[in-house]
C-alpha positions in Angstrom: 111.2 103.8 109.2 110.0 105.9 112.4 112.0 109.1 112.5 113.7 108.3 109.7 113.2 110.5 106.5 115.1 108.4 104.0 113.2 106.2 101.7 116.0 105.1 99.6 119.6 106.5 99.2 120.9 103.6 96.8 123.4 102.4 99.6 122.2 98.7 98.0 123.8 97.0 94.9 120.6 95.4 94.1 116.8 96.7 94.1 116.6 97.0 97.8 115.7 100.4 99.1 116.6 101.7 102.6 113.4 100.5 104.0 114.5 96.8 103.2 111.7 96.8 100.7 112.5 95.9 97.1 111.6 98.5 94.1 109.8 96.2 91.4 108.9 97.1 87.7 105.2 97.3 86.8 103.9 97.9 83.1 100.7 98.1 81.5 100.9 94.4 80.6 99.2 93.4 83.8 96.2 95.1 82.2 96.7 93.8 78.6 98.9 96.7 77.3 102.4 96.2 75.3 104.8 98.4 77.2 108.1 97.2 77.9 110.4 97.8 80.7 113.4 97.0 82.9 114.6 98.1 86.5 118.0 97.5 87.5 120.5 98.7 89.9 123.1 101.1 87.9 125.0 104.1 88.1 125.0 107.4 86.3 127.7 110.2 86.1 129.4 108.3 89.0 126.4 108.0 91.2 124.7 104.8 92.2 121.1 104.8 91.1 118.0 102.5 90.5 117.4 102.9 86.5 114.0 102.6 85.0 114.1 102.1 81.1 111.5 100.9 78.7 109.3 101.6 75.6 105.8 103.3 76.7 103.1 102.1 74.1 99.5 103.3 74.2 98.3 100.3 72.2 96.1 97.9 73.9 94.7 100.7 76.2 98.3 100.8 77.5 100.7 103.7 78.4 103.0 103.0 81.5 106.1 101.6 82.7 106.7 102.2 86.6 109.2 101.7 89.3 107.2 101.1 92.5 108.0 100.7 96.1 105.6 99.5 98.8 106.4 101.3 102.0 106.4 98.4 104.6 103.5 96.8 103.4 101.2 98.8 105.6 100.3 102.5 105.8 103.1 104.8 106.9 102.4 108.1 108.7 104.1 111.0 106.7 102.2 113.6 108.4 105.1 115.1 109.7 106.7 115.8 106.3 105.7 118.4 103.7 106.6 116.4 100.6 109.2 114.2 98.9 112.6 115.3 97.4 113.9 113.0 94.7 117.4 113.0 93.0 116.8 112.3 89.6 118.7 112.3 86.1 117.2 111.1 82.8 116.6 111.7 79.2 114.7 114.9 78.9 111.3 113.4 79.2 108.5 114.3 81.7 107.7 111.7 84.5 105.0 111.1 87.0 105.4 110.6 90.8 102.4 108.5 91.7 101.4 108.1 95.7 99.1 105.5 96.9 97.4 105.4 100.2 95.6 103.1 102.2 92.3 105.0 101.0 92.6 103.7 97.6 91.4 100.5 96.6 91.4 100.3 92.5 95.1 100.1 90.9 94.5 102.9 88.6 93.6 105.3 91.6 96.5 107.6 92.8 97.9 111.3 93.6 100.1 112.7 91.2 102.6 115.2 90.3 104.8 115.5 87.1 108.5 116.5 86.8 111.1 116.6 84.0 114.4 114.6 84.3 117.4 115.9 82.3 120.8 114.4 82.1 122.6 116.0 84.9 121.3 115.1 88.5 118.8 117.3 89.9 116.7 117.7 92.8 113.0 117.8 92.4 110.8 118.8 95.2 107.4 117.7 95.3 105.0 119.0 98.1 102.1 116.9 99.2 99.7 119.8 98.8 100.8 120.0 94.6 99.6 116.3 94.5 96.4 115.9 92.2 93.9 113.2 92.9 93.5 110.9 89.8 90.3 109.0 89.7 89.4 109.3 93.4 87.4 111.8 95.2 89.4 111.1 98.2 91.8 113.8 99.4 95.5 112.9 100.0 96.0 111.6 103.3 99.7 111.7 104.2 99.5 109.6 107.5 98.2 106.7 105.0 100.9 106.4 102.6 101.1 102.9 101.1 103.3 103.1 97.9 105.6 105.4 95.9 105.8 105.2 92.0 107.8 106.9 89.5 106.3 106.4 86.0 106.5 106.9 82.3 103.0 107.3 81.2 100.5 108.6 78.8 102.2 108.8 75.5 104.4 106.8 73.3 108.3 107.3 74.2 111.3 105.7 75.6 112.0 105.9 79.1 115.4 106.3 81.0 115.1 107.3 84.4 117.7 107.2 87.1 117.0 107.5 90.7 119.6 108.3 93.3 117.9 109.4 96.4 114.3 109.7 97.6 113.3 111.2 101.1 110.6 113.2 102.8 111.5 116.6 103.5 110.2 118.5 106.6 
């Protein structure tokens, strides 16, 4: 990915990103929750995408379904970029972007930003400087990026989020 700002432009017919790594589904069932989800290659309004659907339940200390992408299994230096830009469409709900770095050791720690996804394709720009640290005192270090997650979280609702493109922006 060196000198390549594209993370995924949905050029594959499966869950594989442009990095060669697969997107995967993570739900709160890993912690005893009962949220259910599905992740699949799909299309929306004629555009290829990866689609996260599911039912978010806050029962049993739950509350999330997530599409997650590990960045090459190691820390990636995104320091030369200002943030991420996403092409998304959805069901008029609010979703989160969660980033993880090699500085975080606990699974619930992340750096977060929220965005809304309506039925039309839209571009969402998320500057690294607007990320909020969640359950960590460590500041976000773009040079230590290890994982990107798009998450339906925190309240009871039906998730339906399409991602057509995610990349760094200068």
